[in-house]
C-alpha positions in Angstrom: 0.0 0.0 0.0 1.4 3.4 -1.0 1.8 6.4 1.1 -1.1 8.1 -0.8 -3.4 5.2 -0.2 -2.6 5.1 3.5 -3.3 8.9 3.7 -6.6 8.5 1.9 -7.5 5.6 4.2 -6.9 7.7 7.3 -8.8 10.7 5.9 -12.3 9.8 7.2 -10.8 9.3 10.7 -8.8 12.5 10.5 -11.9 14.3 9.2 -14.0 13.1 12.2 -11.3 14.3 14.6 -11.2 17.7 12.9 -14.9 18.0 13.2 -14.8 17.2 16.9 -11.9 19.5 17.5 -13.8 22.2 15.5 -16.9 21.6 17.6 -14.9 21.7 20.8 -12.5 24.6 20.8 -9.7 22.8 22.5 -8.3 19.3 23.0 -9.1 19.7 26.7 -12.8 20.0 26.0 -12.6 17.0 23.8 -11.1 14.9 26.6 -13.8 16.2 28.9 -16.4 15.0 26.4 -14.9 11.5 26.2 -14.7 11.4 30.0 -18.4 12.3 30.3 -19.2 9.5 27.8 -17.2 7.1 29.9 -19.0 8.0 33.1 -22.4 7.7 31.3 -21.5 4.2 30.2 -20.3 3.3 33.7 -23.6 4.5 35.2 -25.6 2.5 32.6 -23.5 -0.6 33.4 -24.1 -0.1 37.2 -27.9 0.3 37.0 -28.6 -2.0 34.1 -28.4 -5.3 36.1 -31.1 -4.1 38.6 -33.5 -3.3 35.8 -32.7 -6.5 34.0 -33.4 -8.6 37.1 -36.6 -6.6 37.8 -37.8 -7.1 34.2 -37.0 -10.8 34.3 -38.8 -11.4 37.6 -41.7 -9.1 36.8 -42.3 -10.5 33.3 -43.2 -13.9 34.7 -44.3 -13.2 38.3 -46.2 -9.9 37.9 -49.6 -11.4 37.8 -48.9 -13.7 40.7 -48.4 -10.5 42.8 -50.8 -8.0 41.3 -53.3 -10.2 39.5 -57.0 -10.6 40.5 -57.6 -14.2 39.6 -57.9 -17.0 42.1 -54.6 -17.6 43.9 -53.2 -14.3 42.7 -52.7 -10.9 44.4 -53.4 -10.8 48.1 -54.4 -14.5 48.1 -50.9 -15.3 46.8 -49.4 -13.9 50.1 -52.2 -15.0 52.5 -52.7 -18.7 51.5 -50.6 -21.6 52.4 -49.1 -23.9 49.7 -50.9 -27.2 49.4 -49.3 -30.7 48.9 -48.9 -29.9 45.2 -47.7 -26.3 45.9 -50.9 -24.9 44.2 -51.4 -22.4 47.0 -49.6 -19.2 48.0 -46.5 -18.4 49.9 -47.8 -17.3 53.3 -45.5 -19.8 55.1 -42.4 -18.3 53.4 -43.5 -14.7 53.9 -44.2 -15.2 57.7 -41.1 -17.3 58.1 -38.9 -14.6 56.5 -40.3 -11.9 58.7 -39.7 -14.0 61.8 -36.2 -14.9 60.8 -35.3 -11.3 60.1 -36.9 -9.9 63.2 -35.2 -12.4 65.6 -31.9 -12.0 63.8 -32.1 -8.2 64.0 -33.0 -8.3 67.7 -29.8 -10.2 68.4 -27.4 -8.9 65.8 -28.1 -5.1 65.8 -27.7 -4.4 69.5 -24.5 -6.5 69.7 -23.1 -4.7 66.6 -24.0 -1.2 67.7 -22.8 -1.6 71.3 -19.6 -3.3 70.0 -18.9 -0.4 67.6 -19.6 2.2 70.4 -17.2 0.4 72.7 -14.4 0.2 70.1 -14.8 3.7 68.9 -15.6 5.6 72.1 -14.1 3.6 74.9 -11.1 1.8 73.4 -7.7 3.4 72.7 -5.9 2.4 69.5 -4.1 -0.9 70.2 -4.1 -4.6 69.8 -7.7 -5.2 71.0 -9.2 -2.7 68.6 -7.1 -4.1 65.7 -8.2 -7.6 66.4 -11.9 -6.7 66.5 -11.7 -4.8 63.3 -9.7 -7.5 61.5 -12.0 -10.3 62.6 -15.0 -8.2 61.5 -13.6 -7.6 58.1 -12.7 -11.3 57.7 -16.2 -12.4 58.9 -17.8 -10.0 56.4 -16.0 -11.8 53.6 -16.8 -15.4 54.7 -19.1 -17.1 52.2 -22.6 -17.6 53.4 -22.4 -21.4 52.9 -19.5 -21.5 55.4 -21.6 -19.5 57.9 -24.4 -22.0 57.3 -22.1 -24.9 57.9 -20.9 -23.3 61.1 -24.4 -22.7 62.3 -25.3 -26.3 61.7 -22.2 -27.6 63.5 -22.4 -25.2 66.5 -26.0 -24.3 66.9 -27.8 -27.4 65.6 -25.4 -30.1 66.5 -23.2 -28.9 69.4 -25.8 -26.8 71.3 -28.6 -29.2 70.4 -31.0 -26.4 69.3 -32.1 -28.5 66.3 -33.0 -27.1 62.9 -35.6 -24.4 63.1 -36.4 -20.7 63.4 -34.1 -20.1 66.4 -31.0 -21.7 64.8 -31.7 -20.0 61.5 -32.1 -16.6 63.1 -29.0 -16.8 65.1 -27.0 -17.9 62.1 -28.3 -14.9 60.2 -27.4 -12.6 63.1 -23.8 -13.8 62.8 -23.9 -12.5 59.2 -25.3 -9.1 60.3 -22.7 -8.3 62.9 -19.7 -7.4 60.7 -21.7 -5.2 58.4 -23.6 -3.3 61.1 -20.5 -3.0 63.3 -18.2 -1.6 60.6 -20.7 0.8 59.2 -21.6 2.0 62.7 -18.0 2.5 63.5 -17.5 4.6 60.4 -20.6 6.6 61.2 -19.3 7.3 64.7 -15.9 8.4 63.3 -17.6 10.9 61.1 -19.2 12.8 64.1 -17.1 15.9 64.8 -15.1 15.7 68.0 -16.3 19.2 68.9 -19.8 17.9 69.6 -18.4 15.4 72.2 -16.2 18.1 73.8 -19.1 20.6 74.0 -21.3 18.0 75.7 -18.6 17.0 78.2 -17.9 20.7 78.9 -21.5 21.2 79.9 -21.2 18.5 82.6 -22.6 15.5 80.7 -21.1 12.1 81.5 -19.3 10.0 78.9 -22.2 7.6 78.4 -24.7 10.5 78.3 -22.6 12.2 75.6 -22.4 8.9 73.6 -26.1 8.2 73.9 -27.6 11.7 73.4 -25.1 13.3 71.1 -22.8 10.9 69.3 -25.3 8.2 68.5 -27.9 10.7 67.4 -25.5 12.4 65.0 -24.4 9.0 63.6 -27.9 7.7 63.4 -28.3 8.1 59.5 -25.1 6.1 59.0 -26.2 3.4 61.5 -29.5 3.1 59.7 -27.6 2.6 56.4 -25.6 -0.2 57.9 -28.7 -1.9 59.4 -30.4 -1.6 56.0 -27.5 -3.2 54.2 -27.4 -6.0 56.7 -31.1 -6.7 56.6 -31.1 -6.6 52.9 -28.3 -9.2 52.9 -29.8 -11.7 55.3 -33.3 -11.4 53.6 -31.8 -12.9 50.5 -29.6 -15.6 52.0 -30.4 -19.2 51.2 -27.4 -21.3 52.0 -27.4 -20.7 55.8 -31.1 -21.5 56.1 -30.7 -24.8 54.2 -28.3 -25.9 56.9 -30.2 -24.5 59.9 -33.8 -23.6 59.3 -35.2 -26.5 57.3 -38.4 -25.9 55.4 -42.1 -26.2 56.2 -45.4 -25.7 54.4 -46.9 -24.0 57.6 -45.6 -21.4 60.0 -43.5 -22.6 62.9 -45.2 -23.2 66.3 -42.0 -23.4 68.4 -38.6 -21.7 68.6 -36.8 -25.0 68.6 -37.7 -28.6 68.2 -39.8 -30.5 65.7 -42.4 -27.7 65.3 -39.8 -25.0 64.6 -38.9 -25.7 61.0 -39.5 -22.5 59.0 -39.8 -21.6 55.4 -38.2 -18.5 53.9 -38.6 -16.6 50.7 -35.1 -17.3 49.4 -35.4 -21.0 50.1 -38.8 -21.2 48.6 -37.6 -19.4 45.4 -34.7 -21.8 45.1 -37.0 -24.8 45.6 -39.7 -23.6 43.3 -37.4 -22.5 40.5 -36.0 -26.0 40.3 -39.4 -27.6 40.0 -40.3 -28.6 36.4 -43.9 -27.6 36.7 -44.6 -24.3 34.9 -47.1 -22.9 37.5 -44.6 -23.6 40.3 -41.9 -21.6 38.5 -44.4 -18.8 38.1 -44.9 -18.8 41.8 -41.1 -18.7 42.2 -40.9 -15.5 40.2 -43.8 -14.1 42.1 -42.0 -14.8 45.4 -38.9 -13.2 44.0 -40.8 -10.1 43.0 -42.4 -10.0 46.5 -38.9 -10.2 48.1 -37.8 -7.2 46.0 -40.8 -5.2 47.1 -40.1 -6.0 50.7 -36.5 -4.8 50.4 -37.8 -1.6 48.6 -40.3 -0.9 51.4 -37.6 -1.3 54.1 -35.3 1.0 52.1 -38.0 3.7 51.9 -38.9 3.4 55.7 -35.2 3.7 56.6 -34.7 6.7 54.4 -37.7 8.4 55.9 -36.6 7.7 59.5 -33.1 8.9 58.6 -34.3 12.2 57.2 -36.6 12.8 60.2 -33.8 12.2 62.7 -31.3 14.2 60.7 -33.5 17.3 61.0 -33.3 17.1 64.8 -29.6 16.6 65.2 -27.7 18.6 67.8 
């Protein structure tokens, strides 16, 4: 290929560059344009999976959740599944709420109090480093390993048996690192001047922590709790090892009547069923789980805004 042919082949590209440079007065503006395009693509890649998942779930399970036929809509959430799984998912819905509530009652206080102790009452040193390191490691442990631990320790060693109590305690283990670390970061973001002003007015260390520091850090704490609740609501592996499954709601905390269904476990069990109507119910349960997470998010944001307006 001659030099003239190579020049002619590059001409369209060079012409495009000249047009762009002519449109944007300097090469700096041209780079800024490319950077904006890159950011736009990144944003699309970030948000696209959510809408793709939502579309996939809603395209099949929409009428299970919002339909008006028999077994759809409110009946889908308020009826129990029959022997052939022709009913609704009331057992899984109630079981998920029970598991999350009990796990939150155990995991959130432990995490918040632990973060307060580490951040407000412990000087930098070995103890603080050990707690932070173990929290980070625990946050990265796969959920199936947490489930195996829950089975070995709670179900087998402590003889709790599979059921709602063992499943909830296992989920609380998964909440602790997320809530602890986010609470710790929220406490660190509180200006030291607020603590000093409270102590200067005669308040005790605990009174300052409770009435000033925790109130100022509350939005961050709520964010951590939200992340933790959203995580455990979608966990399946730990519940396979510790909670079992049941077509009715549990009647005990431990023992033979404590086996409990959950939405993630039900989705997994239904989606592997070859029957088409059962798979539709699996997508409906998945859509219901997404709606529950959205409602929790909206409530948490509302509480966070209300408390933020009344910060010291």
